[in-house]
Backbone and ligand atoms as CSV (ligand in chain L), in Angstrom:
chain,resi,resn,atom,element,x,y,z
A,1,MET,N,N,10.074,11.326,8.652
A,1,MET,CA,C,10.397,11.914,7.357
A,1,MET,C,C,9.134,11.899,6.478
A,2,ILE,N,N,8.915,12.966,5.783
A,2,ILE,CA,C,7.773,13.035,4.876
A,2,ILE,C,C,8.317,13.158,3.457
A,3,ARG,N,N,7.985,12.179,2.648
A,3,ARG,CA,C,8.403,12.273,1.254
A,3,ARG,C,C,7.389,13.131,0.471
A,4,ARG,N,N,7.849,13.710,-0.581
A,4,ARG,CA,C,7.069,14.730,-1.275
A,4,ARG,C,C,5.694,14.221,-1.728
A,5,ALA,N,N,5.693,13.083,-2.382
A,5,ALA,CA,C,4.422,12.589,-2.915
A,5,ALA,C,C,3.422,12.332,-1.800
A,6,GLY,N,N,3.927,11.777,-0.685
A,6,GLY,CA,C,3.041,11.512,0.428
A,6,GLY,C,C,2.495,12.791,1.006
A,7,PHE,N,N,3.332,13.792,1.077
A,7,PHE,CA,C,2.905,15.079,1.605
A,7,PHE,C,C,1.791,15.653,0.734
A,8,LEU,N,N,1.963,15.567,-0.561
A,8,LEU,CA,C,0.915,16.073,-1.466
A,8,LEU,C,C,-0.359,15.278,-1.296
A,9,GLY,N,N,-0.235,13.980,-1.085
A,9,GLY,CA,C,-1.406,13.159,-0.863
A,9,GLY,C,C,-2.161,13.600,0.374
A,10,VAL,N,N,-1.436,13.909,1.407
A,10,VAL,CA,C,-2.079,14.360,2.636
A,10,VAL,C,C,-2.754,15.709,2.411
A,11,LEU,N,N,-2.104,16.582,1.709
A,11,LEU,CA,C,-2.691,17.884,1.405
A,11,LEU,C,C,-4.004,17.709,0.629
A,12,ALA,N,N,-3.987,16.812,-0.333
A,12,ALA,CA,C,-5.171,16.626,-1.159
A,12,ALA,C,C,-6.333,16.116,-0.341
A,13,LEU,N,N,-6.016,15.330,0.691
A,13,LEU,CA,C,-7.061,14.765,1.524
A,13,LEU,C,C,-7.567,15.715,2.590
A,14,ALA,N,N,-6.764,16.745,2.888
A,14,ALA,CA,C,-7.052,17.546,4.066
A,14,ALA,C,C,-8.452,18.139,4.028
A,15,GLY,N,N,-8.940,18.494,2.835
A,15,GLY,CA,C,-10.251,19.075,2.752
A,15,GLY,C,C,-11.368,18.067,2.761
A,16,CYS,N,N,-11.047,16.808,2.692
A,16,CYS,CA,C,-12.084,15.790,2.487
A,16,CYS,C,C,-12.353,14.942,3.712
A,17,VAL,N,N,-11.392,14.754,4.561
A,17,VAL,CA,C,-11.585,13.861,5.702
A,17,VAL,C,C,-11.206,14.613,6.957
A,18,ASP,N,N,-11.638,14.093,8.102
A,18,ASP,CA,C,-11.396,14.762,9.365
A,18,ASP,C,C,-9.928,14.842,9.706
A,19,ALA,N,N,-9.234,13.704,9.614
A,19,ALA,CA,C,-7.837,13.676,9.981
A,19,ALA,C,C,-6.995,13.300,8.769
A,20,PRO,N,N,-5.852,13.943,8.604
A,20,PRO,CA,C,-4.994,13.534,7.491
A,20,PRO,C,C,-4.579,12.069,7.633
A,21,MET,N,N,-4.409,11.468,6.523
A,21,MET,CA,C,-4.111,10.032,6.478
A,21,MET,C,C,-2.627,9.889,6.116
A,22,THR,N,N,-1.957,8.947,6.711
A,22,THR,CA,C,-0.600,8.653,6.272
A,22,THR,C,C,-0.537,7.162,5.917
A,23,GLY,N,N,0.489,6.821,5.161
A,23,GLY,CA,C,0.688,5.410,4.821
A,23,GLY,C,C,0.881,4.558,6.061
A,24,ALA,N,N,1.604,5.098,7.028
A,24,ALA,CA,C,1.849,4.329,8.253
A,24,ALA,C,C,0.555,4.090,9.023
A,25,GLN,N,N,-0.302,5.101,9.075
A,25,GLN,CA,C,-1.579,4.916,9.764
A,25,GLN,C,C,-2.466,3.886,9.038
A,26,LEU,N,N,-2.489,4.008,7.728
A,26,LEU,CA,C,-3.299,3.049,6.961
A,26,LEU,C,C,-2.771,1.645,7.189
A,27,TYR,N,N,-1.461,1.517,7.165
A,27,TYR,CA,C,-0.882,0.192,7.375
A,27,TYR,C,C,-1.258,-0.330,8.768
A,28,GLY,N,N,-1.132,0.514,9.773
A,28,GLY,CA,C,-1.454,0.109,11.137
A,28,GLY,C,C,-2.917,-0.269,11.282
A,29,ASP,N,N,-3.783,0.475,10.631
A,29,ASP,CA,C,-5.220,0.226,10.756
A,29,ASP,C,C,-5.672,-1.012,9.990
A,30,TYR,N,N,-5.112,-1.221,8.807
A,30,TYR,CA,C,-5.694,-2.218,7.897
A,30,TYR,C,C,-4.808,-3.444,7.682
A,31,CYS,N,N,-3.545,-3.371,7.957
A,31,CYS,CA,C,-2.640,-4.424,7.509
A,31,CYS,C,C,-1.861,-5.089,8.633
A,32,ALA,N,N,-1.542,-4.304,9.684
A,32,ALA,CA,C,-0.642,-4.813,10.722
A,32,ALA,C,C,-1.200,-6.019,11.441
A,33,SER,N,N,-2.523,-6.125,11.530
A,33,SER,CA,C,-3.106,-7.247,12.250
A,33,SER,C,C,-2.720,-8.578,11.656
A,34,CYS,N,N,-2.461,-8.605,10.391
A,34,CYS,CA,C,-2.045,-9.854,9.733
A,34,CYS,C,C,-0.560,-9.860,9.366
A,35,HIS,N,N,-0.108,-8.745,8.810
A,35,HIS,CA,C,1.285,-8.718,8.314
A,35,HIS,C,C,2.257,-8.250,9.377
A,36,GLY,N,N,1.763,-7.918,10.577
A,36,GLY,CA,C,2.636,-7.546,11.681
A,36,GLY,C,C,2.939,-6.072,11.707
A,37,PRO,N,N,3.153,-5.504,12.926
A,37,PRO,CA,C,3.442,-4.075,13.036
A,37,PRO,C,C,4.721,-3.639,12.309
A,38,ASP,N,N,5.640,-4.561,12.129
A,38,ASP,CA,C,6.876,-4.253,11.423
A,38,ASP,C,C,6.851,-4.760,9.989
A,39,ALA,N,N,5.705,-5.214,9.526
A,39,ALA,CA,C,5.520,-5.689,8.149
A,39,ALA,C,C,6.276,-6.978,7.838
A,40,ARG,N,N,6.762,-7.649,8.877
A,40,ARG,CA,C,7.550,-8.849,8.624
A,40,ARG,C,C,6.681,-10.135,8.515
A,41,GLY,N,N,5.389,-9.946,8.515
A,41,GLY,CA,C,4.503,-11.080,8.265
A,41,GLY,C,C,4.265,-11.953,9.481
A,42,GLY,N,N,3.380,-12.947,9.281
A,42,GLY,CA,C,3.210,-13.981,10.274
A,42,GLY,C,C,2.315,-13.653,11.459
A,43,ALA,N,N,1.692,-12.447,11.496
A,43,ALA,CA,C,0.802,-12.157,12.621
A,43,ALA,C,C,-0.429,-13.049,12.531
A,44,VAL,N,N,-0.817,-13.429,11.327
A,44,VAL,CA,C,-1.735,-14.560,11.169
A,44,VAL,C,C,-1.025,-15.533,10.237
A,45,ALA,N,N,-1.415,-16.790,10.369
A,45,ALA,CA,C,-0.754,-17.819,9.577
A,45,ALA,C,C,-0.864,-17.510,8.097
A,46,GLY,N,N,0.261,-17.549,7.408
A,46,GLY,CA,C,0.261,-17.399,5.950
A,46,GLY,C,C,0.411,-15.975,5.463
A,47,ALA,N,N,0.402,-14.972,6.357
A,47,ALA,CA,C,0.569,-13.582,5.905
A,47,ALA,C,C,2.050,-13.332,5.620
A,48,PRO,N,N,2.414,-13.036,4.381
A,48,PRO,CA,C,3.821,-12.967,3.999
A,48,PRO,C,C,4.556,-11.758,4.595
A,49,ASP,N,N,5.847,-11.879,4.641
A,49,ASP,CA,C,6.766,-10.781,5.013
A,49,ASP,C,C,6.722,-9.739,3.885
A,50,LEU,N,N,6.306,-8.522,4.210
A,50,LEU,CA,C,6.191,-7.489,3.180
A,50,LEU,C,C,7.478,-6.667,3.077
A,51,THR,N,N,8.470,-6.955,3.901
A,51,THR,CA,C,9.742,-6.226,3.803
A,51,THR,C,C,10.678,-6.854,2.774
A,52,THR,N,N,10.299,-8.034,2.266
A,52,THR,CA,C,11.159,-8.720,1.307
A,52,THR,C,C,10.543,-8.709,-0.096
A,53,LEU,N,N,9.535,-7.855,-0.310
A,53,LEU,CA,C,8.879,-7.844,-1.617
A,53,LEU,C,C,9.865,-7.501,-2.743
A,54,ALA,N,N,10.695,-6.500,-2.514
A,54,ALA,CA,C,11.653,-6.107,-3.561
A,54,ALA,C,C,12.625,-7.246,-3.810
A,55,LYS,N,N,13.163,-7.793,-2.723
A,55,LYS,CA,C,14.116,-8.901,-2.838
A,55,LYS,C,C,13.537,-10.064,-3.631
A,56,ARG,N,N,12.266,-10.348,-3.380
A,56,ARG,CA,C,11.618,-11.496,-4.025
A,56,ARG,C,C,11.144,-11.179,-5.448
A,57,HIS,N,N,11.259,-9.925,-5.860
A,57,HIS,CA,C,10.857,-9.558,-7.230
A,57,HIS,C,C,12.041,-8.945,-7.977
A,58,GLY,N,N,13.128,-9.658,-7.961
A,58,GLY,CA,C,14.294,-9.255,-8.734
A,58,GLY,C,C,14.911,-7.958,-8.314
A,59,GLY,N,N,14.740,-7.562,-7.024
A,59,GLY,CA,C,15.379,-6.355,-6.526
A,59,GLY,C,C,14.592,-5.083,-6.783
A,60,ARG,N,N,13.427,-5.218,-7.386
A,60,ARG,CA,C,12.615,-4.046,-7.723
A,60,ARG,C,C,11.278,-4.161,-6.985
A,61,TYR,N,N,10.970,-3.161,-6.165
A,61,TYR,CA,C,9.709,-3.183,-5.434
A,61,TYR,C,C,8.541,-3.273,-6.409
A,62,PRO,N,N,7.697,-4.293,-6.278
A,62,PRO,CA,C,6.626,-4.530,-7.290
A,62,PRO,C,C,5.382,-3.675,-7.000
A,63,ALA,N,N,5.480,-2.408,-7.289
A,63,ALA,CA,C,4.426,-1.473,-6.911
A,63,ALA,C,C,3.056,-1.852,-7.462
A,64,VAL,N,N,3.021,-2.196,-8.746
A,64,VAL,CA,C,1.721,-2.497,-9.354
A,64,VAL,C,C,1.116,-3.773,-8.732
A,65,TYR,N,N,1.981,-4.747,-8.504
A,65,TYR,CA,C,1.505,-5.992,-7.903
A,65,TYR,C,C,0.944,-5.736,-6.500
A,66,VAL,N,N,1.653,-4.913,-5.733
A,66,VAL,CA,C,1.200,-4.621,-4.368
A,66,VAL,C,C,-0.151,-3.903,-4.374
A,67,MET,N,N,-0.259,-2.874,-5.206
A,67,MET,CA,C,-1.536,-2.152,-5.282
A,67,MET,C,C,-2.648,-3.053,-5.761
A,68,SER,N,N,-2.357,-3.885,-6.705
A,68,SER,CA,C,-3.389,-4.790,-7.231
A,68,SER,C,C,-3.804,-5.803,-6.204
A,69,THR,N,N,-2.859,-6.214,-5.366
A,69,THR,CA,C,-3.190,-7.158,-4.311
A,69,THR,C,C,-4.109,-6.515,-3.283
A,70,ILE,N,N,-3.838,-5.261,-2.941
A,70,ILE,CA,C,-4.652,-4.603,-1.946
A,70,ILE,C,C,-6.062,-4.366,-2.456
A,71,ASP,N,N,-6.179,-3.881,-3.682
A,71,ASP,CA,C,-7.532,-3.534,-4.155
A,71,ASP,C,C,-8.245,-4.709,-4.793
A,72,GLY,N,N,-7.542,-5.814,-4.941
A,72,GLY,CA,C,-8.239,-7.017,-5.401
A,72,GLY,C,C,-8.086,-7.346,-6.865
A,73,TYR,N,N,-7.501,-6.422,-7.657
A,73,TYR,CA,C,-7.382,-6.710,-9.087
A,73,TYR,C,C,-6.538,-7.943,-9.366
A,74,ALA,N,N,-5.498,-8.125,-8.567
A,74,ALA,CA,C,-4.571,-9.208,-8.861
A,74,ALA,C,C,-4.925,-10.488,-8.127
A,75,ARG,N,N,-6.104,-10.558,-7.540
A,75,ARG,CA,C,-6.440,-11.739,-6.764
A,75,ARG,C,C,-6.721,-12.932,-7.649
A,76,ALA,N,N,-5.965,-13.936,-7.412
A,76,ALA,CA,C,-6.285,-15.241,-7.981
A,76,ALA,C,C,-6.589,-16.123,-6.763
A,77,GLU,N,N,-6.600,-17.385,-6.933
A,77,GLU,CA,C,-6.849,-18.287,-5.802
A,77,GLU,C,C,-5.817,-18.060,-4.706
A,78,THR,N,N,-4.615,-17.656,-5.068
A,78,THR,CA,C,-3.530,-17.528,-4.121
A,78,THR,C,C,-3.773,-16.390,-3.114
A,79,HIS,N,N,-4.680,-15.469,-3.427
A,79,HIS,CA,C,-4.898,-14.362,-2.510
A,79,HIS,C,C,-6.212,-14.492,-1.756
A,80,GLY,N,N,-6.673,-15.724,-1.639
A,80,GLY,CA,C,-7.948,-15.978,-0.984
A,80,GLY,C,C,-8.099,-15.402,0.405
A,81,PRO,N,N,-7.172,-15.638,1.321
A,81,PRO,CA,C,-7.415,-15.277,2.714
A,81,PRO,C,C,-7.399,-13.780,2.988
A,82,MET,N,N,-6.752,-12.997,2.168
A,82,MET,CA,C,-6.631,-11.568,2.485
A,82,MET,C,C,-7.869,-10.833,1.988
A,83,PRO,N,N,-8.400,-9.971,2.847
A,83,PRO,CA,C,-9.613,-9.250,2.430
A,83,PRO,C,C,-9.338,-8.299,1.280
A,84,ILE,N,N,-10.387,-7.967,0.517
A,84,ILE,CA,C,-10.309,-6.936,-0.495
A,84,ILE,C,C,-10.778,-5.614,0.121
A,85,PHE,N,N,-9.986,-4.590,-0.054
A,85,PHE,CA,C,-10.215,-3.368,0.701
A,85,PHE,C,C,-11.057,-2.353,-0.057
A,86,GLY,N,N,-12.311,-2.674,-0.233
A,86,GLY,CA,C,-13.195,-1.773,-0.964
A,86,GLY,C,C,-13.356,-0.424,-0.271
A,87,ASP,N,N,-13.552,-0.444,1.068
A,87,ASP,CA,C,-13.713,0.822,1.778
A,87,ASP,C,C,-12.430,1.634,1.755
A,88,LEU,N,N,-11.343,0.934,1.909
A,88,LEU,CA,C,-10.045,1.594,1.975
A,88,LEU,C,C,-9.754,2.352,0.679
A,89,ILE,N,N,-10.118,1.758,-0.430
A,89,ILE,CA,C,-9.745,2.418,-1.682
A,89,ILE,C,C,-10.770,3.460,-2.103
A,90,ASP,N,N,-11.811,3.649,-1.287
A,90,ASP,CA,C,-12.788,4.692,-1.616
A,90,ASP,C,C,-12.314,6.047,-1.128
A,91,THR,N,N,-11.161,6.473,-1.631
A,91,THR,CA,C,-10.583,7.744,-1.292
A,91,THR,C,C,-10.386,8.518,-2.611
A,92,PRO,N,N,-10.110,9.816,-2.514
A,92,PRO,CA,C,-9.922,10.597,-3.749
A,92,PRO,C,C,-8.841,9.995,-4.632
A,93,VAL,N,N,-9.023,10.191,-5.908
A,93,VAL,CA,C,-8.088,9.617,-6.882
A,93,VAL,C,C,-7.081,10.692,-7.292
A,94,GLU,N,N,-5.812,10.291,-7.316
A,94,GLU,CA,C,-4.760,11.186,-7.802
A,94,GLU,C,C,-4.027,10.488,-8.916
A,95,THR,N,N,-3.236,11.248,-9.637
A,95,THR,CA,C,-2.431,10.644,-10.693
A,95,THR,C,C,-1.153,10.089,-10.094
A,96,TRP,N,N,-0.954,8.800,-10.272
A,96,TRP,CA,C,0.238,8.131,-9.799
A,96,TRP,C,C,1.014,7.678,-11.033
A,97,VAL,N,N,2.306,7.980,-11.059
A,97,VAL,CA,C,3.125,7.572,-12.206
A,97,VAL,C,C,3.716,6.211,-11.892
A,98,ASP,N,N,3.309,5.238,-12.658
A,98,ASP,CA,C,3.770,3.873,-12.377
A,98,ASP,C,C,5.229,3.716,-12.767
A,99,PRO,N,N,5.855,2.568,-12.382
A,99,PRO,CA,C,7.293,2.430,-12.595
A,99,PRO,C,C,7.704,2.493,-14.064
A,100,ASP,N,N,6.766,2.282,-14.982
A,100,ASP,CA,C,7.078,2.418,-16.398
A,100,ASP,C,C,6.872,3.817,-16.916
A,101,GLY,N,N,6.449,4.736,-16.009
A,101,GLY,CA,C,6.287,6.129,-16.407
A,101,GLY,C,C,4.882,6.462,-16.904
A,102,THR,N,N,3.955,5.548,-16.721
A,102,THR,CA,C,2.590,5.777,-17.179
A,102,THR,C,C,1.764,6.424,-16.067
A,103,PRO,N,N,1.220,7.611,-16.291
A,103,PRO,CA,C,0.354,8.228,-15.289
A,103,PRO,C,C,-0.943,7.436,-15.148
A,104,THR,N,N,-1.280,7.068,-13.923
A,104,THR,CA,C,-2.417,6.187,-13.676
A,104,THR,C,C,-3.272,6.763,-12.572
A,105,PRO,N,N,-4.549,7.030,-12.819
A,105,PRO,CA,C,-5.427,7.497,-11.746
A,105,PRO,C,C,-5.548,6.419,-10.667
A,106,THR,N,N,-5.228,6.785,-9.442
A,106,THR,CA,C,-5.083,5.782,-8.378
A,106,THR,C,C,-5.593,6.370,-7.052
A,107,PRO,N,N,-6.379,5.575,-6.268
A,107,PRO,CA,C,-6.837,6.079,-4.982
A,107,PRO,C,C,-5.665,6.487,-4.074
A,108,VAL,N,N,-5.806,7.611,-3.415
A,108,VAL,CA,C,-4.747,8.130,-2.579
A,108,VAL,C,C,-4.294,7.114,-1.536
A,109,SER,N,N,-5.254,6.369,-0.969
A,109,SER,CA,C,-4.887,5.399,0.074
A,109,SER,C,C,-3.896,4.391,-0.461
A,110,LEU,N,N,-4.061,3.955,-1.705
A,110,LEU,CA,C,-3.128,3.007,-2.297
A,110,LEU,C,C,-1.749,3.630,-2.501
A,111,ILE,N,N,-1.746,4.888,-2.926
A,111,ILE,CA,C,-0.467,5.556,-3.160
A,111,ILE,C,C,0.291,5.667,-1.834
A,112,LEU,N,N,-0.421,6.055,-0.772
A,112,LEU,CA,C,0.242,6.217,0.528
A,112,LEU,C,C,0.742,4.875,1.063
A,113,LEU,N,N,-0.071,3.836,0.964
A,113,LEU,CA,C,0.356,2.513,1.436
A,113,LEU,C,C,1.584,2.040,0.673
A,114,ASN,N,N,1.538,2.300,-0.627
A,114,ASN,CA,C,2.650,1.883,-1.468
A,114,ASN,C,C,3.949,2.575,-1.071
A,115,GLU,N,N,3.851,3.864,-0.792
A,115,GLU,CA,C,5.052,4.600,-0.367
A,115,GLU,C,C,5.542,4.054,0.958
A,116,TYR,N,N,4.596,3.774,1.849
A,116,TYR,CA,C,5.009,3.257,3.160
A,116,TYR,C,C,5.733,1.920,2.983
A,117,LEU,N,N,5.173,1.018,2.206
A,117,LEU,CA,C,5.799,-0.287,2.037
A,117,LEU,C,C,7.109,-0.207,1.278
A,118,THR,N,N,7.209,0.724,0.363
A,118,THR,CA,C,8.500,0.914,-0.344
A,118,THR,C,C,9.598,1.233,0.684
A,119,GLY,N,N,9.235,2.039,1.681
A,119,GLY,CA,C,10.197,2.402,2.714
A,119,GLY,C,C,10.499,1.276,3.686
A,120,GLN,N,N,9.720,0.224,3.664
A,120,GLN,CA,C,9.956,-0.902,4.571
A,120,GLN,C,C,10.814,-2.002,3.944
A,121,GLN,N,N,11.208,-1.815,2.696
A,121,GLN,CA,C,11.977,-2.899,2.021
A,121,GLN,C,C,13.383,-3.018,2.631
A,122,GLY,N,N,13.941,-4.184,2.471
A,122,GLY,CA,C,15.291,-4.410,2.997
A,122,GLY,C,C,15.324,-5.489,4.053
A,123,GLY,N,N,14.174,-6.128,4.280
A,123,GLY,CA,C,14.101,-7.179,5.280
A,123,GLY,C,C,14.659,-8.488,4.765
L,1,HEC,C1,C,-6.869,-10.937,7.354
L,1,HEC,C2,C,-5.429,-10.887,7.189
L,1,HEC,C3,C,-4.811,-9.910,6.213
L,1,HEC,C4,C,-4.946,-8.545,6.194
L,1,HEC,C5,C,-5.797,-7.660,7.090
L,1,HEC,C6,C,-4.083,-8.068,5.121
L,1,HEC,N1,N,-3.470,-9.127,4.506
L,1,HEC,FE1,FE,-2.157,-9.018,2.977
L,1,HEC,N2,N,-2.111,-11.045,2.881
L,1,HEC,C7,C,-2.698,-11.889,3.787
L,1,HEC,C8,C,-2.394,-13.267,3.464
L,1,HEC,C9,C,-2.850,-14.498,4.239
L,1,HEC,C10,C,-1.578,-13.197,2.308
L,1,HEC,C11,C,-0.987,-14.369,1.528
L,1,HEC,C12,C,-2.018,-15.176,0.879
L,1,HEC,C13,C,-2.643,-14.323,-0.052
L,1,HEC,O1,O,-1.937,-13.910,-0.976
L,1,HEC,O2,O,-3.835,-14.066,0.133
L,1,HEC,C14,C,-1.439,-11.786,1.974
L,1,HEC,C15,C,-0.721,-11.304,0.872
L,1,HEC,C16,C,-0.372,-9.962,0.691
L,1,HEC,C17,C,0.517,-9.484,-0.337
L,1,HEC,C18,C,1.262,-10.326,-1.340
L,1,HEC,C19,C,2.577,-10.631,-0.657
L,1,HEC,C20,C,3.527,-11.489,-1.424
L,1,HEC,O3,O,4.524,-11.861,-0.846
L,1,HEC,O4,O,3.260,-11.810,-2.601
L,1,HEC,C21,C,0.607,-8.126,-0.173
L,1,HEC,C22,C,1.452,-7.167,-0.981
L,1,HEC,C23,C,-0.258,-7.788,0.929
L,1,HEC,N3,N,-0.826,-8.936,1.412
L,1,HEC,C24,C,-0.426,-6.510,1.393
L,1,HEC,C25,C,-1.372,-6.158,2.353
L,1,HEC,C26,C,-1.675,-4.801,2.720
L,1,HEC,C27,C,-0.966,-3.558,2.184
L,1,HEC,C28,C,-2.687,-4.864,3.647
L,1,HEC,C29,C,-3.419,-3.704,4.285
L,1,HEC,C30,C,-4.104,-2.800,3.370
L,1,HEC,C31,C,-2.986,-6.261,3.877
L,1,HEC,N4,N,-2.177,-7.011,3.083
L,1,HEC,C32,C,-3.929,-6.734,4.786
L,1,HEC,C33,C,-3.477,-11.550,4.863
L,1,HEC,C34,C,-3.892,-10.265,5.163
């Protein structure tokens, strides 16, 4: 299934990179080695289950927290072991409307990963 925003993200990238990027591919390339192919965590010690993010944040998927964790903005001591994805976020910027309705310029890779992980909730 292709959700609309993800589809637009792929279209926007089509002229810039060799192969279109999807959230699932990004996850597989950059995250699965630690968080597991099914996002349930534990592929390396201490990597949390990413399918329970919504459950653990009052039933609401914490989009801003997730994006900030990936790009490093939200890193405190608690996020020490996870790499900061500088290369990953060096993709074209699109406007992403955050959960409060604020349009925010955001790297496409983060938008796609976020959509992918939103779809993985329910664990
Ligand atoms: C080298 C292993 C490693 C890789 C690769 C990795 N992570 Fe992590 N991640 C961790 C660890 C360990 C933690 C928990 C400790 C911490 O917060 O650093 C974590 C924490 C997180 C959290 C916070 C989870 C929570 O329950 O609060 C999110 C969200 C997350 N990672 C997403 C990702 C995404 C998305 C990717 C791919 C772009 C990724 N991680 C790649 C090891 C990794």
